[in-house]
C-alpha positions as CSV (number, residue, x, y, z in Angstrom):
1,M,-105.5,13.1,36.3
2,A,-103.4,12.1,33.2
3,T,-102.4,8.6,32.8
4,T,-99.1,7.6,31.1
5,V,-99.3,4.5,29.0
6,T,-96.1,2.6,28.3
7,A,-96.0,0.5,25.1
8,P,-94.9,-3.1,25.7
9,S,-91.5,-4.0,24.4
10,S,-91.2,-6.2,21.3
11,D,-89.8,-9.1,23.4
12,S,-92.8,-8.9,25.7
13,V,-95.2,-8.9,22.8
14,S,-93.4,-11.8,21.2
15,D,-93.5,-13.8,24.5
16,A,-97.2,-13.0,24.9
17,R,-98.0,-14.3,21.4
18,R,-96.1,-17.5,22.1
19,G,-98.0,-18.0,25.4
20,R,-94.9,-17.5,27.6
21,A,-94.3,-15.2,30.5
22,P,-92.2,-12.1,29.8
23,R,-88.5,-12.7,30.3
24,R,-86.7,-11.0,33.3
25,R,-83.2,-10.6,32.0
26,D,-82.1,-7.9,34.4
27,V,-83.3,-10.0,37.4
28,Q,-82.5,-13.6,36.5
29,G,-79.1,-12.8,34.9
30,A,-77.2,-15.4,32.9
31,G,-77.5,-18.2,35.4
32,F,-74.8,-20.9,35.4
33,T,-73.9,-20.5,31.7
34,P,-70.7,-18.4,32.3
35,W,-69.5,-20.8,35.0
36,L,-69.9,-23.7,32.6
37,F,-67.6,-21.9,30.1
38,L,-65.1,-21.0,33.0
39,A,-65.2,-24.5,34.5
40,P,-62.3,-26.0,32.5
41,Y,-60.0,-23.0,33.3
42,L,-61.1,-23.0,36.9
43,V,-60.3,-26.7,37.3
44,L,-56.8,-26.2,35.8
45,F,-56.3,-23.1,37.9
46,L,-57.2,-24.9,41.1
47,A,-55.2,-28.0,40.3
48,F,-52.0,-26.4,39.0
49,V,-51.9,-23.0,40.8
50,V,-53.9,-22.9,44.0
51,A,-53.2,-26.5,45.1
52,P,-49.4,-26.3,44.7
53,I,-49.4,-22.9,46.5
54,A,-51.3,-24.4,49.5
55,Y,-49.2,-27.6,49.4
56,G,-45.9,-25.7,49.2
57,F,-46.9,-23.6,52.3
58,W,-47.8,-26.9,54.1
59,I,-44.4,-28.2,53.3
60,S,-42.7,-25.1,54.6
61,L,-44.3,-25.8,58.0
62,H,-42.6,-29.2,58.3
63,R,-39.1,-30.6,58.4
64,Y,-39.8,-32.2,55.1
65,D,-37.3,-34.8,53.8
66,Y,-38.9,-36.8,51.1
67,T,-36.5,-39.6,51.6
68,L,-37.7,-40.2,55.1
69,P,-41.1,-41.5,56.3
70,N,-41.5,-39.0,59.1
71,K,-42.0,-35.3,58.3
72,P,-42.5,-33.6,61.7
73,F,-44.5,-30.3,62.0
74,V,-42.1,-27.4,63.0
75,G,-44.4,-24.4,62.5
76,L,-42.5,-21.3,61.5
77,E,-39.1,-22.7,62.3
78,N,-38.0,-22.8,58.7
79,Y,-38.9,-19.1,58.3
80,T,-37.2,-18.0,61.6
81,D,-34.1,-19.9,60.5
82,L,-33.9,-17.6,57.5
83,V,-33.7,-14.5,59.7
84,T,-31.5,-16.1,62.4
85,P,-27.8,-15.4,61.8
86,D,-26.7,-18.5,63.6
87,S,-28.8,-20.9,61.5
88,L,-27.4,-23.1,58.8
89,T,-29.6,-21.6,56.1
90,F,-29.1,-17.9,56.9
91,D,-25.8,-17.2,55.1
92,A,-26.5,-19.4,52.1
93,F,-30.0,-17.9,51.5
94,W,-29.1,-14.2,51.9
95,N,-26.0,-14.6,49.8
96,S,-28.2,-16.0,47.0
97,M,-30.6,-13.2,47.5
98,R,-27.7,-10.8,47.1
99,A,-26.6,-12.5,43.9
100,T,-30.2,-12.3,42.6
101,A,-30.3,-8.6,43.4
102,I,-27.0,-7.9,41.6
103,F,-28.2,-9.7,38.5
104,T,-31.6,-8.0,38.6
105,V,-30.2,-4.5,39.1
106,F,-27.8,-4.8,36.1
107,S,-30.0,-6.8,33.7
108,V,-33.4,-5.1,34.1
109,P,-32.3,-1.6,32.9
110,L,-30.5,-3.1,29.9
111,L,-33.5,-5.2,29.0
112,L,-35.8,-2.1,29.2
113,V,-33.6,0.3,27.3
114,V,-31.8,-1.8,24.6
115,P,-35.0,-3.4,23.3
116,L,-36.8,0.0,23.2
117,V,-34.0,1.4,21.1
118,I,-34.2,-1.6,18.8
119,A,-38.0,-1.3,18.6
120,L,-37.8,2.4,17.7
121,T,-35.4,1.6,14.9
122,M,-37.4,-1.4,13.7
123,N,-40.5,0.8,13.7
124,R,-39.1,2.9,10.8
125,K,-39.3,1.9,7.2
126,F,-36.1,0.8,5.6
127,P,-35.0,-2.1,3.3
128,G,-34.6,-5.4,5.1
129,R,-36.6,-4.4,8.1
130,N,-38.4,-7.7,8.5
131,L,-35.1,-9.6,8.3
132,F,-33.6,-7.5,11.1
133,R,-36.7,-8.1,13.2
134,A,-36.3,-11.9,12.7
135,V,-32.6,-11.7,13.5
136,Y,-33.1,-9.9,16.8
137,F,-36.0,-12.2,17.9
138,A,-34.3,-15.5,16.8
139,P,-32.2,-16.1,19.9
140,Y,-35.3,-16.0,22.1
141,V,-36.7,-19.2,20.5
142,L,-33.6,-21.1,21.7
143,G,-33.8,-23.1,24.9
144,V,-31.8,-22.1,27.9
145,A,-29.6,-25.3,27.6
146,V,-28.7,-24.5,24.0
147,V,-27.8,-20.8,24.8
148,T,-25.8,-21.6,27.9
149,V,-23.8,-24.4,26.4
150,L,-23.0,-22.3,23.4
151,W,-21.8,-19.3,25.5
152,R,-19.9,-21.5,28.0
153,Y,-17.8,-22.6,25.0
154,L,-17.4,-19.1,23.6
155,L,-16.4,-17.7,27.1
156,D,-14.1,-20.5,28.0
157,S,-10.8,-19.0,29.3
158,N,-8.7,-21.6,27.5
159,I,-10.3,-22.5,24.2
160,G,-13.1,-19.8,23.9
161,P,-13.1,-17.6,20.8
162,V,-14.0,-14.5,22.9
163,N,-10.6,-14.3,24.6
164,Y,-8.9,-15.2,21.4
165,Y,-10.4,-12.3,19.5
166,L,-9.8,-9.9,22.5
167,G,-6.1,-10.8,22.2
168,L,-6.1,-10.0,18.5
169,L,-7.5,-6.6,19.4
170,G,-4.7,-6.0,22.0
171,L,-7.1,-6.4,24.9
172,P,-6.6,-8.8,27.9
173,D,-7.1,-12.4,26.7
174,D,-6.9,-14.3,29.9
175,T,-10.2,-13.2,31.5
176,A,-11.9,-16.0,33.5
177,W,-15.4,-15.2,32.4
178,T,-17.0,-18.1,34.2
179,T,-14.9,-18.4,37.4
180,S,-14.2,-14.9,38.6
181,T,-16.1,-11.8,39.5
182,P,-17.0,-9.3,38.2
183,A,-16.3,-11.0,34.8
184,A,-18.9,-13.7,35.6
185,W,-21.6,-11.1,36.2
186,F,-20.7,-9.4,32.9
187,A,-21.0,-12.8,31.2
188,L,-24.4,-13.7,32.8
189,V,-25.9,-10.3,32.2
190,G,-24.6,-10.1,28.7
191,V,-25.8,-13.5,27.7
192,T,-29.2,-12.9,29.2
193,V,-29.6,-9.6,27.4
194,W,-28.5,-11.1,24.1
195,W,-30.9,-14.0,24.5
196,T,-34.1,-12.3,25.7
197,L,-34.1,-8.7,24.3
198,G,-36.0,-9.9,21.2
199,F,-39.1,-10.6,23.2
200,N,-39.2,-7.2,24.8
201,A,-38.5,-5.6,21.5
202,V,-41.5,-7.3,19.9
203,I,-43.7,-6.1,22.8
204,Y,-42.4,-2.6,22.4
205,L,-42.9,-2.7,18.7
206,A,-46.5,-3.7,19.0
207,G,-47.1,-0.8,21.5
208,L,-45.4,1.7,19.1
209,Q,-47.7,0.7,16.3
210,D,-50.7,1.5,18.5
211,I,-49.7,5.1,19.1
212,P,-51.8,7.3,16.7
213,K,-49.6,9.0,14.1
214,E,-51.7,12.2,14.5
215,L,-50.1,12.8,17.8
216,Y,-46.6,13.0,16.2
217,E,-48.0,15.2,13.5
218,A,-49.5,17.6,16.0
219,A,-46.3,17.6,18.1
220,E,-44.2,18.4,15.0
221,M,-46.6,21.2,14.0
222,D,-46.1,22.7,17.5
223,G,-42.4,22.6,17.1
224,A,-41.5,19.6,19.2
225,S,-38.1,18.0,18.5
226,R,-37.5,14.3,18.1
227,W,-36.4,14.1,21.7
228,Q,-39.4,16.0,22.9
229,Q,-41.7,13.7,20.8
230,L,-40.0,10.7,22.5
231,L,-40.6,12.1,26.0
232,N,-44.0,13.5,25.6
233,V,-45.7,11.2,22.9
234,T,-43.9,7.9,22.6
235,L,-43.1,7.1,26.3
236,P,-46.6,8.2,27.6
237,G,-48.2,6.2,24.8
238,L,-46.1,3.2,25.8
239,K,-46.9,3.5,29.5
240,P,-49.1,0.3,29.8
241,V,-46.5,-1.6,27.7
242,L,-43.7,-0.3,29.8
243,S,-45.5,-1.4,33.0
244,F,-46.0,-4.9,31.6
245,V,-42.4,-5.2,30.3
246,T,-40.9,-3.9,33.5
247,M,-42.9,-6.3,35.7
248,T,-42.2,-9.4,33.5
249,T,-38.5,-8.5,33.2
250,I,-38.1,-8.1,37.0
251,I,-39.8,-11.4,37.6
252,A,-37.8,-13.2,35.0
253,S,-34.5,-11.8,36.2
254,A,-35.3,-12.6,39.8
255,N,-36.0,-16.2,38.8
256,M,-32.8,-16.6,36.8
257,F,-31.5,-20.2,37.2
258,G,-30.3,-21.8,34.0
259,Q,-27.6,-19.3,33.1
260,S,-26.0,-19.5,36.5
261,Y,-26.3,-23.2,36.8
262,L,-24.9,-24.1,33.4
263,I,-22.4,-21.2,32.7
264,T,-20.8,-20.4,36.0
265,K,-22.1,-23.2,38.2
266,G,-22.5,-20.6,40.9
267,A,-18.7,-19.8,40.8
268,P,-16.5,-18.4,42.1
269,G,-17.6,-20.2,45.2
270,T,-21.3,-19.4,45.5
271,E,-21.0,-15.7,44.4
272,T,-23.2,-16.2,41.3
273,R,-25.6,-18.7,42.9
274,T,-29.0,-17.0,42.7
275,A,-32.0,-17.6,44.9
276,I,-33.7,-20.1,42.6
277,Y,-30.4,-22.0,42.4
278,Q,-30.1,-22.0,46.2
279,I,-33.7,-23.2,46.6
280,A,-33.1,-26.0,44.1
281,E,-29.9,-27.0,45.8
282,T,-31.5,-27.0,49.3
283,G,-34.6,-28.9,48.3
284,L,-33.4,-31.3,45.6
285,R,-29.8,-32.1,46.7
286,N,-29.9,-31.6,50.4
287,Y,-33.5,-32.9,50.7
288,Q,-34.5,-30.0,52.9
289,M,-37.8,-29.3,51.2
290,G,-39.3,-27.5,54.1
291,S,-36.4,-24.9,54.1
292,A,-36.6,-24.7,50.3
293,A,-40.3,-24.0,50.4
294,A,-39.8,-21.3,53.1
295,M,-37.1,-19.7,50.9
296,S,-39.4,-19.6,47.9
297,Y,-42.2,-17.9,49.9
298,V,-39.7,-15.2,51.1
299,L,-38.6,-14.6,47.6
300,T,-42.3,-14.4,46.5
301,L,-42.9,-11.8,49.2
302,F,-40.1,-9.6,47.8
303,L,-41.5,-10.0,44.2
304,V,-44.9,-9.0,45.5
305,L,-43.5,-5.9,47.1
306,L,-41.6,-5.1,43.9
307,S,-44.8,-5.6,41.9
308,V,-46.7,-3.1,44.1
309,L,-43.9,-0.6,43.7
310,V,-43.9,-0.9,39.9
311,F,-47.7,-0.5,39.7
312,W,-47.4,2.5,41.9
313,L,-44.7,4.1,39.7
314,F,-46.8,3.5,36.6
315,R,-50.1,4.6,38.1
316,E,-52.2,7.1,36.2
317,R,-51.5,10.6,37.3
318,Q,-53.8,13.6,36.6
319,K,-52.2,15.8,34.0
320,P,-52.5,19.6,34.3
321,K,-54.6,21.3,31.7
322,G,-53.0,23.8,29.4
323,A,-50.4,23.9,26.7
324,A,-48.4,20.9,25.5
325,P,-45.3,20.1,27.6
326,W,-42.8,20.9,24.8
327,M,-44.6,24.3,24.3
328,L,-44.2,25.1,28.0
329,R,-40.4,24.3,27.9
330,Q,-40.0,26.7,24.9
331,G,-42.0,29.4,26.7
332,R,-44.8,29.3,24.2
333,G,-47.6,28.2,26.6
């Protein structure tokens, strides 16, 4: 019977020469070393993420007024009040959710499309390209207080330059941009797009530069037009970036607070008071921290569902084998 002899590894020979037992890397693993490197982050994560989430949920189960010593346990009462039409918090909360939905529906498409157009333009070579990149990104470095105070002055119906120049152009010059709808929504959405589009444009630009140029060359050789290259090369290549930008933009829009608080102050009435604005008003001004915490968790639930929907829409789908899509449309496949 033949016997197979396996030569010892160099590590085993080295250990034998040094008088040590062979190492068992595949069995022992790395031990606690990775956990030691992760420990600082884990401590911060537990202290500033997990603990506040748990404490906030605990607050939502109490009638929590931080100005009073007694904070009685009420169970799910704060949550049931949000779905009970006769409760004091029902109308205020759902009106704020409606305002948040309006702002999100109108701002998100613009913050996805306009920065993409700018990124496609900035990705081309032309004189002064770096200057234009800086100009588009510059507003994003400003704080929300600076942006909102600036635009509140510009949009003022009495002394604001916007109405003045509209009058010079023969357009209505008496628009109440901060105290009437739908003008207030145009103001909030417009200011937000102007302020934050630079961030999305930079993310898009980084994604565009990662798409291999060979794909565009192959598409051009197959007779694909610029529009077909955009649909079949650029957008598929930007799919991970689009998923990230869509999700972060939805979350940022749903959490809009500063623009509404400083530009319109929720006017007219409470029409432009968003969910975050209402949560801050309920918890910090009315001292109803339990109701405010419950509102925040309901808002979080909606954002989680939106996140699942976005991930489902951008999931990887199996592509059919065969000719390129632009060839199939032209009958060449």
